[in-house]
GUNU-220839 format. One record per residue: residue number from 1; residue in one letter; x, y, z of N, C-alpha, C, O, CB in turn. Coordinates in pm, 1 decimal. Glycine has a CB too. Example, Ala and Ser with C-alpha at 12.3 -4.5 7.8 and 13.67 -1.06 7.14 Angstrom:
// residues 2
SITE   nr  rest       nxx       nyy       nzz      caxx      cayy      cazz       cxx       cyy       czz       oxx       oyy       ozz      cbxx      cbyy      cbzz
SITE    1     A    1319.0    -569.0     780.0    1230.0    -450.0     780.0    1320.0    -330.0     780.0    1423.6    -331.9     846.5    1130.8    -447.3     904.6
SITE    2     S    1285.0    -225.0     708.0    1367.0    -106.0     714.0    1290.0       3.0     787.0    1340.9     113.8     803.9    1408.4     -59.8     572.5
//
This chain:
// residues 165
SITE   nr  rest       nxx       nyy       nzz      caxx      cayy      cazz       cxx       cyy       czz       oxx       oyy       ozz      cbxx      cbyy      cbzz
SITE    1     E      24.1   -2478.9   -2330.4      21.9   -2324.6   -2383.7     -94.3   -2318.5   -2315.0    -135.5   -2202.5   -2315.9      19.8   -2277.1   -2555.5
SITE    2     F    -164.8   -2391.5   -2256.2    -283.2   -2265.9   -2153.0    -205.5   -2234.1   -2050.8    -202.5   -2112.5   -2031.5    -448.2   -2328.9   -2070.7
SITE    3     E    -114.6   -2323.8   -1947.5     -79.4   -2248.3   -1809.1       6.9   -2173.6   -1864.2      -7.2   -2064.3   -1809.5     -21.4   -2326.7   -1677.9
SITE    4     R     121.1   -2163.8   -1970.7     204.2   -2070.4   -1960.3     108.4   -1965.6   -2020.7     170.9   -1859.7   -2015.3     342.3   -2097.3   -2024.7
SITE    5     R     -19.3   -1941.8   -2078.5     -99.5   -1846.5   -2073.4    -123.7   -1771.5   -1965.9     -86.8   -1655.6   -1946.8    -189.5   -1882.5   -2107.0
SITE    6     K    -204.1   -1859.9   -1876.6    -292.2   -1852.8   -1751.2    -150.8   -1801.6   -1650.0    -198.2   -1761.6   -1543.7    -385.5   -2031.8   -1702.5
SITE    7     N     -43.9   -1793.4   -1648.4      97.5   -1757.9   -1560.7      84.1   -1657.0   -1595.4      42.7   -1574.4   -1514.0     243.8   -1814.0   -1578.2
SITE    8     E     109.6   -1620.7   -1717.2     176.2   -1477.6   -1778.6      23.4   -1370.1   -1801.6      26.6   -1259.5   -1855.6     277.3   -1518.1   -1970.1
SITE    9     L     -98.8   -1435.6   -1746.7    -209.5   -1345.8   -1709.0    -199.0   -1298.1   -1582.7    -201.0   -1180.5   -1546.3    -333.6   -1404.4   -1719.5
SITE   10     I    -186.1   -1410.5   -1509.0    -172.4   -1398.1   -1334.1     -49.4   -1254.6   -1297.4     -52.6   -1154.1   -1226.4     -87.4   -1591.1   -1257.2
SITE   11     V      68.6   -1330.0   -1409.4     193.7   -1212.3   -1355.3     149.6   -1119.6   -1358.2     126.1   -1063.5   -1251.2     319.9   -1183.8   -1420.8
SITE   12     Q     108.5   -1042.8   -1509.4      47.3    -923.1   -1549.6     -80.2    -840.5   -1458.2    -100.5    -719.8   -1445.0      -1.8    -962.3   -1681.3
SITE   13     E    -144.9    -944.6   -1409.7    -248.8    -870.6   -1363.0    -154.6    -843.6   -1202.0    -168.5    -729.6   -1157.6    -420.8    -966.1   -1366.6
SITE   14     I     -81.8    -920.5   -1134.0      -5.2    -875.6   -1042.1      58.6    -733.7   -1061.9      61.6    -634.6    -989.0      84.8    -969.8   -1025.8
SITE   15     N      88.7    -749.5   -1137.4     206.6    -621.5   -1204.3     107.0    -535.3   -1230.6      44.6    -500.0   -1130.6     313.5    -652.4   -1361.5
SITE   16     D      64.0    -479.5   -1357.1     -57.3    -388.5   -1298.9    -139.6    -358.1   -1212.9    -179.6    -241.7   -1216.3    -116.9    -386.0   -1334.5
SITE   17     Q    -189.3    -441.7   -1116.0    -243.7    -383.6    -933.3    -134.3    -317.1    -892.4    -150.4    -204.4    -845.6    -276.7    -516.0    -793.5
SITE   18     C     -43.5    -355.7    -898.9     103.5    -284.5    -784.5     136.0    -193.0    -826.8     125.1     -94.7    -753.5     248.1    -351.5    -761.5
SITE   19     E     174.3    -179.1    -920.3     173.5     -74.6   -1018.5      77.0       8.4    -982.8     104.3      94.5    -899.1     156.0    -115.5   -1151.9
SITE   20     Y     -28.8       2.4   -1026.7    -131.0     130.0    -995.2    -111.9     200.9    -900.0     -69.3     316.3    -901.5    -257.1     103.9    -972.4
SITE   21     Y    -158.3     102.3    -761.2    -133.5     157.1    -664.4       2.5     244.5    -597.7      13.4     353.0    -540.6    -165.0      73.9    -614.6
SITE   22     I      84.6     151.4    -632.0     213.7     246.0    -601.4     243.9     348.1    -699.7     352.2     400.9    -674.4     343.1     165.1    -591.0
SITE   23     N     171.9     407.5    -830.4     185.0     547.0    -889.7      93.2     611.9    -804.8     100.2     733.5    -787.5     150.6     565.8   -1048.8
SITE   24     N      10.0     543.9    -751.8    -120.8     630.3    -741.8     -49.6     690.8    -597.3     -23.1     810.7    -587.8    -302.9     532.4    -732.3
SITE   25     H     -32.6     631.8    -529.6      52.5     655.3    -352.8     185.3     785.9    -430.5     171.6     902.2    -392.5     174.1     422.8    -257.0
SITE   26     N     257.2     767.0    -493.1     380.1     841.2    -549.5     285.9     983.1    -582.3     306.2    1086.4    -518.6     468.5     752.3    -706.2
SITE   27     V     179.1     973.8    -691.2      64.4    1090.1    -665.9      69.1    1160.4    -586.9     106.7    1277.5    -592.7     -46.3    1064.7    -644.0
SITE   28     I      39.5    1114.1    -517.1     -37.5    1169.3    -347.3      95.2    1240.9    -323.1     109.3    1362.6    -311.2     -90.0    1019.9    -189.2
SITE   29     G     196.7    1141.2    -317.0     339.7    1173.9    -269.7     409.9    1308.9    -299.5     482.7    1373.4    -224.1     426.0    1075.3    -325.8
SITE   30     D     373.7    1335.4    -419.6     448.5    1440.4    -472.3     308.3    1568.9    -476.1     318.0    1691.6    -471.1     529.6    1385.7    -641.9
SITE   31     S     229.2    1513.4    -482.9     183.4    1704.7    -424.1     189.1    1735.3    -341.2     154.5    1851.9    -322.5      72.3    1772.7    -421.0
SITE   32     Y     247.6    1637.1    -202.6     288.5    1694.1     -57.8     406.8    1744.3     -80.2     449.8    1810.8      13.9     297.6    1594.2      64.0
SITE   33     E     509.7    1731.8    -218.5     620.8    1738.8    -224.6     726.8    1652.0    -144.7     816.0    1716.8     -89.9     626.4    1845.2    -210.8
SITE   34     N     728.9    1531.9    -132.5     794.9    1438.7     -62.4     907.3    1413.0    -120.3     921.9    1447.8    -237.5     729.7    1331.5     -42.3
SITE   35     K    1059.0    1315.7     -19.0    1129.3    1354.6    -118.1    1173.1    1186.8    -167.3    1285.0    1143.7    -195.3    1253.5    1472.6     -69.3
SITE   36     Y    1088.9    1141.1    -166.0    1082.7     982.0    -172.7     947.1     962.6    -274.8     852.0    1037.3    -297.6    1058.5     900.6       3.8
SITE   37     S     989.9     802.0    -334.7     890.3     749.1    -408.3     913.4     600.1    -369.5     967.4     534.2    -280.6     897.2     787.0    -564.7
SITE   38     F     835.7     581.2    -496.3     799.2     385.2    -489.1     821.0     314.2    -570.3     740.5     327.0    -662.5     670.7     328.6    -481.1
SITE   39     E     900.8     232.6    -587.8     905.3     139.7    -748.7     890.8     -45.4    -719.6     926.7    -118.2    -627.0    1105.0     174.3    -843.1
SITE   40     M     847.8     -59.9    -799.2     848.7    -225.2    -796.7     920.5    -287.5    -887.5     914.7    -301.1   -1009.7     722.1    -286.9    -814.9
SITE   41     P     997.3    -326.7    -792.6    1113.7    -439.3    -784.8    1138.9    -545.4    -921.3    1064.8    -643.5    -914.3    1072.0    -539.6    -651.1
SITE   42     E    1220.6    -544.2   -1032.0    1224.2    -575.3   -1086.3    1225.2    -709.4   -1113.8    1337.6    -757.2   -1098.5    1263.2    -520.8   -1099.8
SITE   43     I    1109.6    -818.2   -1162.3    1158.2    -926.7   -1134.6    1170.1   -1026.4   -1275.0    1081.8   -1001.0   -1356.9    1074.7    -976.1   -1022.2
SITE   44     A    1249.5   -1117.3   -1308.4    1286.1   -1180.1   -1430.6    1155.3   -1240.0   -1451.9    1067.2   -1227.9   -1366.8    1412.5   -1281.0   -1428.0
SITE   45     G    1134.5   -1313.4   -1576.4    1045.6   -1390.9   -1638.9    1022.3   -1564.8   -1547.9     925.4   -1640.7   -1544.7    1112.2   -1396.6   -1803.1
SITE   46     Q    1118.2   -1570.6   -1504.2    1195.3   -1732.3   -1461.7    1198.7   -1694.1   -1321.4    1146.4   -1783.5   -1254.8    1378.9   -1782.5   -1533.8
SITE   47     D    1223.7   -1634.4   -1277.3    1151.3   -1540.2   -1111.1     991.2   -1568.3   -1100.8     928.3   -1624.5   -1011.1    1164.0   -1320.7   -1122.1
SITE   48     W     951.6   -1516.9   -1208.6     771.6   -1490.6   -1201.2     722.8   -1645.5   -1190.0     645.8   -1687.6   -1103.6     687.3   -1401.7   -1373.1
SITE   49     M     777.7   -1716.1   -1285.9     770.6   -1880.9   -1290.7     749.0   -1985.7   -1149.9     673.6   -2078.8   -1121.6     916.4   -1924.2   -1353.0
SITE   50     R     880.0   -1899.5   -1070.4     914.0   -2008.4    -974.6     790.9   -1972.4    -870.6     720.4   -2062.8    -825.7    1085.9   -2000.4    -905.4
SITE   51     L     766.8   -1813.0    -830.2     686.6   -1762.2    -742.1     558.2   -1845.2    -769.9     502.0   -1900.2    -675.2     676.1   -1609.4    -753.8
SITE   52     L     506.7   -1856.8    -903.6     363.9   -1932.5    -935.8     355.4   -2046.8    -880.1     249.4   -2085.1    -830.6     333.5   -1961.7   -1075.5
SITE   53     Q     500.1   -2141.9    -879.1     469.4   -2253.0    -813.0     490.3   -2243.8    -683.7     408.0   -2307.4    -618.0     527.8   -2352.3    -857.4
SITE   54     N     566.2   -2190.8    -626.1     608.4   -2223.1    -470.1     509.8   -2136.6    -384.0     490.1   -2024.5    -430.8     780.5   -2177.4    -430.8
SITE   55     P     442.2   -2167.1    -264.1     376.6   -2112.1    -227.8     477.2   -1986.7    -186.8     585.8   -2001.2    -130.7     298.4   -2185.6    -149.2
SITE   56     T     398.0   -1817.6    -240.3     455.0   -1709.1    -226.2     326.4   -1612.9    -128.9     203.9   -1625.4    -127.0     503.3   -1656.5    -384.0
SITE   57     V     412.0   -1524.1     -60.4     330.1   -1402.9      20.8     395.5   -1278.1     -25.3     506.5   -1250.1      19.9     339.9   -1410.6     197.6
SITE   58     I     324.4   -1183.9    -129.3     371.1   -1009.1    -158.0     245.9    -980.1     -66.9     129.6   -1017.9     -53.2     367.8    -921.5    -359.0
SITE   59     S     341.6    -885.7      -9.2     263.7    -778.4     100.9     315.6    -675.8     102.7     436.3    -658.0      86.0     256.0    -807.1     241.5
SITE   60     F     193.9    -551.7     133.1     243.8    -395.7     159.3     230.9    -388.2     299.4     124.7    -400.7     360.3     153.0    -268.5      84.5
SITE   61     L     354.9    -364.9     354.8     375.8    -314.5     542.1     356.9    -199.2     549.6     440.7    -128.5     493.8     521.5    -326.6     624.7
SITE   62     Q     260.3    -142.3     608.6     208.1       9.3     636.8     324.0      46.3     799.0     318.5       8.5     916.1     -21.6       6.9     678.8
SITE   63     G     408.5     127.5     728.8     490.2     220.7     839.2     417.3     389.3     929.8     319.0     450.2     887.6     635.2     272.4     733.1
SITE   64     Y     477.0     418.5    1020.7     404.6     535.3    1019.5     376.6     614.1     977.1     473.0     642.0     905.8     407.0     576.8    1055.9
SITE   65     S     282.0     709.0     958.3     264.2     777.0     896.4     338.7     958.6     938.3     368.8    1028.9    1034.7     131.8     739.9     886.9
SITE   66     T     336.4     959.4     786.1     399.5    1166.3     811.0     360.4    1253.5     791.2     328.6    1261.5     672.6     493.0    1235.0     756.8
SITE   67     K     337.6    1350.8     854.5     278.5    1514.4     872.3     304.6    1567.4     707.7     411.6    1577.4     647.6     393.3    1632.7    1014.5
SITE   68     A     228.0    1583.4     681.7     225.3    1602.5     489.3     189.1    1790.8     489.1      75.6    1758.8     524.5      32.1    1471.0     379.0
SITE   69     D     184.6    1905.8     483.8      69.7    1974.4     445.0     -29.1    1992.8     612.7    -145.0    2029.2     592.8     -13.3    1868.7     305.2
SITE   70     N      -6.4    1979.7     704.6    -161.2    1961.1     798.4    -213.2    1852.7     773.1    -318.4    1829.2     832.5    -283.0    2060.4     773.3
SITE   71     R    -152.1    1733.3     663.1    -246.1    1619.7     666.9    -177.1    1492.9     693.8     -57.5    1516.5     711.3    -321.9    1607.6     539.3
SITE   72     L    -198.2    1395.4     701.8     -73.1    1232.9     701.4    -141.5    1188.0     650.7    -261.4    1161.4     643.2     -12.9    1127.8     826.1
SITE   73     L      31.5    1168.9     571.7      37.3    1065.3     432.9      88.3     926.7     519.4     119.6     906.5     636.7     177.2    1125.5     281.2
SITE   74     N      80.5     854.3     413.4      69.1     711.8     491.3     237.7     630.3     447.1     288.3     726.3     389.0    -102.1     601.4     414.0
SITE   75     V     307.3     557.8     443.3     416.7     537.7     411.0     397.7     371.5     471.5     359.4     310.0     571.0     527.5     651.1     468.1
SITE   76     Y     468.4     345.1     299.8     430.1     159.7     275.7     535.0     105.2     216.0     600.2     160.1     127.1     294.9     112.1     168.7
SITE   77     S     557.7     -15.2     266.5     718.2    -104.6     245.0     625.5    -221.6     150.2     506.0    -247.2     165.3     824.8    -192.3     441.7
SITE   78     L     719.8    -281.7      50.2     694.7    -381.1       5.2     728.0    -502.9      51.1     846.2    -534.7      37.2     721.0    -369.8     -82.3
SITE   79     G     676.0    -557.4      87.6     748.9    -752.6     124.8     715.2    -851.9      72.8     614.7    -863.8       2.7     727.8    -824.7     254.6
SITE   80     G     793.7    -936.9      99.2     789.4   -1090.1     -20.7     830.2   -1175.4      43.8     902.2   -1150.8     140.6     882.1   -1104.3    -162.2
SITE   81     G     788.3   -1328.3       1.3     897.5   -1442.4     105.9     829.1   -1541.7       7.7     730.8   -1526.1     -64.8     870.7   -1474.3     327.0
SITE   82     E     913.8   -1652.5      27.8     866.3   -1757.8     -87.8     898.2   -1891.7      26.4     966.8   -1891.8     128.6     982.4   -1755.4    -271.7
SITE   83     L     846.7   -1962.0     -15.3     864.6   -2126.6      93.7     931.9   -2234.7     -29.2     866.4   -2308.0    -103.4     652.0   -2217.2     168.8
SITE   84     I    1083.5   -2219.1     -24.7    1106.6   -2335.8    -142.7    1110.4   -2462.7    -137.0    1078.1   -2532.1    -233.3    1208.9   -2330.2    -198.4
SITE   85     E    1159.9   -2523.0       3.9    1132.6   -2645.2      26.7    1137.5   -2691.9     189.8    1237.4   -2662.9     255.6    1224.5   -2716.0     -59.5
SITE   86     N    1040.5   -2755.2     243.2    1046.9   -2793.9     373.3    1084.4   -2873.6     415.4    1006.0   -2968.5     419.8     979.4   -2799.6     418.9
SITE   87     F    1242.6   -2899.6     483.4    1277.6   -3019.0     477.4    1295.9   -3103.3     638.7    1334.6   -3039.2     736.4    1402.8   -3007.8     391.2
SITE   88     H    1264.1   -3244.0     647.3    1259.2   -3262.0     779.9    1342.5   -3353.1     841.5    1381.9   -3432.5     756.1    1147.4   -3289.2     810.6
SITE   89     Y    1394.9   -3382.1     968.7    1500.9   -3414.8     992.9    1459.1   -3551.9    1096.2    1346.5   -3568.7    1142.8    1584.1   -3289.6    1043.4
SITE   90     F    1574.0   -3640.7    1118.4    1541.6   -3725.2    1247.0    1644.3   -3752.0    1300.2    1733.7   -3758.9    1215.8    1473.7   -3845.8    1235.7
SITE   91     I    1682.7   -3773.5    1411.0    1824.2   -3802.4    1520.9    1828.7   -3958.8    1503.1    1734.5   -4038.0    1506.4    1798.9   -3751.8    1721.0
SITE   92     D    1963.2   -3982.7    1483.5    1994.2   -4152.7    1469.9    2118.0   -4168.1    1516.7    2215.6   -4159.1    1442.3    1992.4   -4222.7    1317.1
SITE   93     G    2129.2   -4198.7    1674.4    2209.7   -4199.1    1799.3    2257.2   -4054.2    1790.7    2165.2   -3973.8    1805.3    2335.1   -4316.2    1806.9
SITE   94     D    2374.4   -4002.5    1771.1    2440.1   -3889.2    1833.6    2393.9   -3762.7    1725.5    2405.3   -3644.5    1757.7    2619.8   -3917.7    1848.7
SITE   95     T    2335.1   -3811.3    1580.3    2354.2   -3739.6    1458.7    2221.7   -3720.2    1377.9    2138.0   -3809.6    1365.9    2456.6   -3812.3    1375.7
SITE   96     Y    2213.6   -3631.4    1339.3    2087.7   -3609.5    1334.2    2054.6   -3579.5    1103.9    2121.7   -3510.1    1027.5    2062.6   -3445.4    1473.6
SITE   97     H    1957.7   -3647.5    1079.7    1975.5   -3631.7     915.8    1859.7   -3564.5     848.9    1777.5   -3502.5     916.3    1990.2   -3776.7     841.3
SITE   98     C    1850.2   -3574.4     719.1    1738.4   -3460.3     610.7    1651.8   -3593.8     550.8    1687.6   -3653.4     449.2    1846.0   -3338.9     436.9
SITE   99     L    1525.1   -3633.2     635.0    1467.3   -3740.4     587.6    1455.1   -3705.0     429.7    1471.3   -3814.0     374.8    1332.8   -3770.7     665.5
SITE  100     E    1434.6   -3607.3     329.9    1442.7   -3659.0     194.3    1544.2   -3619.9     136.5    1533.3   -3588.9      17.9    1344.2   -3632.1     116.0
SITE  101     K    1679.1   -3609.1     205.9    1819.4   -3647.4     127.5    1869.8   -3765.5     160.0    1970.7   -3796.4      96.7    1933.1   -3555.7     150.6
SITE  102     E    1810.4   -3882.2     281.4    1912.8   -3949.6     339.1    1875.2   -4069.0     259.6    1755.9   -4091.3     239.1    1919.9   -3958.1     500.8
SITE  103     G    1984.3   -4162.0     204.7    1938.9   -4267.1     193.5    1943.4   -4357.0     271.5    2020.2   -4352.2     367.5    1964.3   -4298.5     118.4
SITE  104     G    1839.9   -4489.0     243.1    1842.1   -4609.7     360.1    1700.1   -4535.8     460.8    1658.7   -4570.4     571.5    2041.5   -4620.2     471.0
SITE  105     V    1652.3   -4423.3     367.8    1517.9   -4434.3     469.1    1379.0   -4465.2     415.1    1339.5   -4420.5     307.4    1495.0   -4299.6     540.5
SITE  106     T    1313.6   -4536.3     487.0    1190.7   -4625.1     391.0    1050.7   -4585.5     482.0    1043.5   -4575.1     604.4    1221.6   -4840.5     388.1
SITE  107     R     971.6   -4572.1     408.1     814.7   -4512.1     426.8     735.5   -4638.1     443.8     755.4   -4725.5     359.5     748.9   -4416.7     285.4
SITE  108     S     618.9   -4669.7     572.1     516.5   -4715.0     493.8     417.6   -4690.1     593.1     438.8   -4636.5     701.9     526.5   -4858.6     436.6
SITE  109     T     320.2   -4727.2     554.6     142.3   -4730.4     635.9     158.4   -4784.8     696.9     258.1   -4850.8     726.2       7.9   -4773.6     592.4
SITE  110     R      23.1   -4770.7     754.2     -38.5   -4849.1     877.2    -173.8   -4797.0     877.4    -197.7   -4677.0     891.1      37.1   -4825.0    1027.4
SITE  111     D    -257.5   -4881.3     863.2    -417.5   -4871.0     839.5    -489.5   -4957.8     999.7    -505.2   -5077.5    1024.0    -467.1   -4977.5     654.1
SITE  112     V    -518.9   -4834.8    1081.8    -591.5   -4890.1    1198.6    -738.2   -4820.8    1152.0    -758.9   -4705.4    1114.5    -521.2   -4839.4    1366.6
SITE  113     N    -854.0   -4958.9    1171.9   -1010.5   -4909.4    1205.4   -1036.5   -4939.3    1347.7   -1012.4   -5046.7    1403.0   -1132.2   -4989.8    1112.7
SITE  114     T   -1079.1   -4851.8    1392.4   -1159.3   -4811.0    1538.0   -1308.0   -4825.8    1552.0   -1373.1   -4721.4    1549.1   -1140.5   -4660.1    1570.8
SITE  115     S   -1369.8   -4935.9    1566.3   -1515.5   -4944.2    1633.1   -1574.2   -4843.2    1765.6   -1556.1   -4855.1    1886.8   -1520.8   -5093.2    1687.9
SITE  116     Y   -1632.9   -4765.0    1705.4   -1702.7   -4669.1    1851.6   -1855.4   -4671.7    1837.2   -1902.2   -4709.0    1729.6   -1653.9   -4477.3    1856.1
SITE  117     E   -1956.1   -4626.1    1961.4   -2082.4   -4652.5    1911.7   -2149.3   -4494.0    2001.1   -2156.0   -4464.4    2120.4   -2150.3   -4838.3    1962.1
SITE  118     S   -2186.0   -4427.7    1884.5   -2268.8   -4328.3    1831.1   -2377.9   -4344.9    1831.0   -2431.3   -4414.4    1744.6   -2251.7   -4296.8    1729.7
SITE  119     E   -2466.2   -4267.4    1958.7   -2631.6   -4293.4    1928.9   -2679.5   -4374.3    1893.7   -2777.6   -4357.0    1821.4   -2690.9   -4238.9    1860.3
SITE  120     G   -2636.7   -4501.5    1925.4   -2673.6   -4654.4    1908.5   -2692.9   -4657.8    1776.2   -2790.4   -4672.9    1702.6   -2801.6   -4712.8    1986.8
SITE  121     V   -2568.9   -4639.1    1761.5   -2479.4   -4707.6    1610.2   -2350.4   -4710.9    1622.8   -2275.6   -4624.1    1667.7   -2490.3   -4624.2    1467.7
SITE  122     T   -2314.1   -4868.7    1560.2   -2163.2   -4878.4    1551.7   -2109.9   -4808.7    1407.6   -2157.6   -4803.3    1294.3   -2117.8   -5045.7    1560.3
SITE  123     K   -1987.7   -4758.6    1469.6   -1949.9   -4620.3    1372.2   -1794.0   -4672.0    1337.4   -1756.9   -4734.3    1436.9   -1955.4   -4433.1    1472.8
SITE  124     T   -1724.8   -4671.4    1271.5   -1577.7   -4723.6    1263.0   -1479.4   -4569.6    1192.6   -1521.9   -4500.8    1099.7   -1576.4   -4892.0    1134.4
SITE  125     K   -1381.7   -4552.0    1246.1   -1313.8   -4431.5    1187.3   -1213.2   -4576.9    1169.9   -1209.0   -4690.0    1218.4   -1267.6   -4256.9    1291.5
SITE  126     H   -1105.3   -4460.2    1025.7   -1021.4   -4529.7     976.9    -916.4   -4417.2     990.0    -953.0   -4308.2     946.1   -1057.3   -4593.6     844.5
SITE  127     T    -788.0   -4424.5    1044.4    -663.8   -4339.3    1064.3    -557.3   -4421.9     945.1    -546.1   -4544.5     942.0    -601.3   -4344.9    1252.8
SITE  128     T    -493.5   -4339.0     862.7    -353.8   -4439.1     875.2    -261.0   -4318.7     880.2    -263.3   -4196.1     868.8    -312.9   -4563.7     727.4
SITE  129     Y    -145.2   -4460.1     912.5     -51.4   -4361.6    1040.2      87.4   -4395.4     946.7     117.4   -4513.7     930.6     -44.6   -4441.7    1261.4
SITE  130     V     163.0   -4298.3     891.5     290.7   -4328.7     811.9     357.7   -4349.2     922.8     328.2   -4295.0    1029.3     356.2   -4221.4     710.1
SITE  131     E     475.2   -4447.3     903.2     598.3   -4480.0     953.0     737.5   -4454.8     835.6     746.6   -4468.1     713.5     577.9   -4636.7    1000.2
SITE  132     Y     829.7   -4414.6     938.9     969.5   -4421.6     894.7    1066.9   -4506.1     922.8    1064.6   -4518.8    1045.2    1019.2   -4331.9     919.2
SITE  133     S    1160.2   -4578.0     873.5    1227.8   -4669.4     937.9    1398.9   -4609.4     877.6    1381.9   -4553.9     769.1    1164.2   -4841.7     892.3
SITE  134     Y    1524.9   -4607.8     912.8    1596.4   -4601.5     881.5    1713.9   -4685.5     885.1    1768.8   -4684.5     995.3    1588.6   -4529.5     901.1
SITE  135     N    1768.7   -4757.8     797.7    1846.3   -4911.0     836.2    1809.1   -4973.4     898.7    1877.4   -5033.0     982.0    1952.4   -4927.7     885.8
SITE  136     G    1656.4   -4989.1     882.0    1562.3   -5099.4     934.0    1496.0   -5073.5    1115.1    1421.9   -5157.4    1166.3    1668.9   -5255.4     922.4
SITE  137     H    1527.5   -4982.4    1167.8    1493.6   -4946.9    1279.0    1382.8   -4837.1    1269.8    1402.9   -4774.4    1165.8    1607.3   -4912.4    1345.8
SITE  138     L    1307.7   -4803.5    1315.8    1179.1   -4709.2    1339.4    1248.4   -4606.8    1389.9    1334.1   -4631.7    1474.7    1054.9   -4758.5    1440.4
SITE  139     I    1226.8   -4481.8    1351.2    1223.0   -4308.1    1365.0    1112.2   -4308.3    1416.6    1005.8   -4355.5    1376.5    1228.4   -4201.7    1232.8
SITE  140     D    1157.2   -4214.5    1574.1    1027.3   -4228.8    1690.2    1024.2   -4120.0    1639.8     903.4   -4101.1    1625.4    1024.7   -4255.4    1866.1
SITE  141     A    1096.3   -3998.6    1587.0    1025.5   -3820.2    1565.9    1092.0   -3759.2    1474.8    1213.9   -3742.5    1476.1    1036.5   -3706.1    1697.6
SITE  142     I    1007.6   -3718.7    1381.7    1079.8   -3615.1    1319.3    1052.2   -3484.8    1374.6     965.7   -3445.8    1453.1    1055.1   -3613.4    1182.5
SITE  143     Y    1149.7   -3425.3    1312.5    1130.7   -3251.7    1354.4    1167.2   -3160.4    1222.6    1235.0   -3196.0    1126.2    1255.9   -3196.8    1496.5
SITE  144     S    1111.1   -3047.2    1241.9    1065.9   -2935.6    1111.3    1214.2   -2862.1    1120.2    1249.5   -2781.8    1033.8     898.3   -2801.4    1148.1
SITE  145     N    1276.1   -2888.3    1204.2    1417.3   -2727.1    1194.1    1525.2   -2817.7    1242.7    1484.8   -2912.9    1309.4    1398.9   -2540.1    1338.0
SITE  146     Q    1656.9   -2808.4    1223.1    1768.9   -2809.2    1278.0    1805.6   -2774.7    1417.1    1910.1   -2781.7    1481.7    1824.5   -2749.2    1211.3
SITE  147     T    1708.7   -2742.9    1436.9    1770.4   -2636.7    1638.8    1687.7   -2730.5    1684.0    1726.0   -2761.7    1796.8    1711.8   -2412.0    1711.5
SITE  148     D    1583.1   -2798.0    1649.6    1510.9   -2898.4    1759.6    1606.7   -2994.4    1787.1    1612.8   -3048.0    1897.8    1372.5   -2976.6    1710.8
SITE  149     C    1698.9   -3026.7    1676.2    1772.4   -3187.5    1648.5    1901.9   -3117.3    1714.4    1963.0   -3199.6    1782.5    1794.5   -3267.8    1445.8
SITE  150     A    1964.6   -2984.1    1714.4    2096.3   -3014.2    1831.6    2106.1   -2927.4    1944.5    2202.8   -2888.9    2010.3    2244.9   -2998.2    1768.8
SITE  151     K    1936.8   -2897.3    1954.1    1877.8   -2909.0    2138.9    1878.8   -3048.0    2193.1    1880.9   -3057.4    2315.8    1697.6   -2860.3    2166.8
SITE  152     R    1877.5   -3185.7    2104.4    1887.0   -3256.9    2179.8    1965.0   -3345.7    2175.1    1944.2   -3466.1    2190.4    1809.3   -3283.8    2197.7
SITE  153     G    2096.7   -3270.9    2145.2    2217.7   -3294.9    2172.8    2307.7   -3329.8    2022.2    2426.6   -3354.7    2042.2    2211.1   -3410.3    2282.0
SITE  154     A    2255.6   -3334.1    1856.8    2288.4   -3402.3    1814.1    2305.8   -3329.9    1666.4    2232.8   -3252.4    1604.6    2220.8   -3504.1    1849.0
SITE  155     Y    2427.1   -3385.5    1638.5    2531.6   -3274.2    1508.6    2448.6   -3309.8    1400.1    2347.8   -3378.5    1416.4    2733.3   -3320.8    1461.3
SITE  156     P    2490.6   -3260.5    1273.7    2447.3   -3297.3    1157.9    2528.7   -3352.3    1067.9    2642.6   -3309.7    1048.7    2396.4   -3210.8    1109.3
SITE  157     C    2467.1   -3471.8     992.3    2511.3   -3560.1     887.8    2512.0   -3486.4     788.5    2454.3   -3379.5     768.2    2440.2   -3675.3     862.9
SITE  158     E    2622.1   -3584.6     686.3    2692.7   -3487.5     540.5    2545.0   -3438.3     454.4    2546.9   -3353.0     365.6    2819.6   -3619.7     400.6
SITE  159     C    2434.9   -3501.9     494.9    2326.9   -3526.4     428.5    2270.8   -3363.8     451.0    2275.7   -3294.6     349.3    2236.1   -3664.1     488.9
SITE  160     V    2232.9   -3316.6     541.1    2210.8   -3224.2     584.7    2259.8   -3090.8     489.3    2193.9   -3001.7     435.7    2257.1   -3243.9     704.5
SITE  161     Y    2400.5   -3118.1     493.3    2404.1   -3002.6     359.6    2478.7   -2993.8     257.8    2538.1   -2892.9     219.7    2427.3   -2885.8     388.7
SITE  162     N    2478.5   -3120.9     200.1    2462.7   -3190.0      62.9    2416.7   -3164.1     -10.9    2393.2   -3275.1     -58.9    2428.1   -3273.1      45.8
SITE  163     F    2356.3   -3067.8    -102.9    2268.8   -3003.5    -161.7    2251.1   -3073.9    -320.5    2158.2   -3028.8    -387.5    2312.4   -2854.0    -151.8
SITE  164     N    2320.7   -3162.1    -370.7    2338.1   -3212.9    -475.9    2286.7   -3352.5    -443.7    2276.1   -3404.8    -554.6    2470.8   -3194.6    -523.7
SITE  165     I    2242.1   -3457.3    -335.1    2169.3   -3554.3    -360.7    2010.1   -3518.3    -411.6    1931.9   -3609.4    -438.9    2179.9   -3631.1    -242.5
//
């Protein structure tokens, strides 16, 4: 209940602030007899919840100013973006696979302690390495996009495009 009300409040605040500035801009534009006006896009409730759960950017972009009644009027545009999911890829032979979707991938960690001297005191640095294996052999590189894999001559496995996994 708390999370639901918190999210409703966040959505309402975002809408109220955006509507205020957009309406303010439209009023100023009307006084200069502009032939356009801005409106907020309609976003459904479930889409708002998705936007709050995923990293999201809502931005106002300023374009070239126009001249109106010997004064400059700023032109704005609303832009947005959402990171839905970031997949990682690895190459096995001549095909590349999606790390998050491919079966047979195992993850293991390896802890390494390194001692070093600093100002006459021995200190220890602790590092954890994450290693992935595919069908029993170590994956030597992980790529953040399919283009990097294709540049290395690999073609996609079925798992890259199978979104039902």
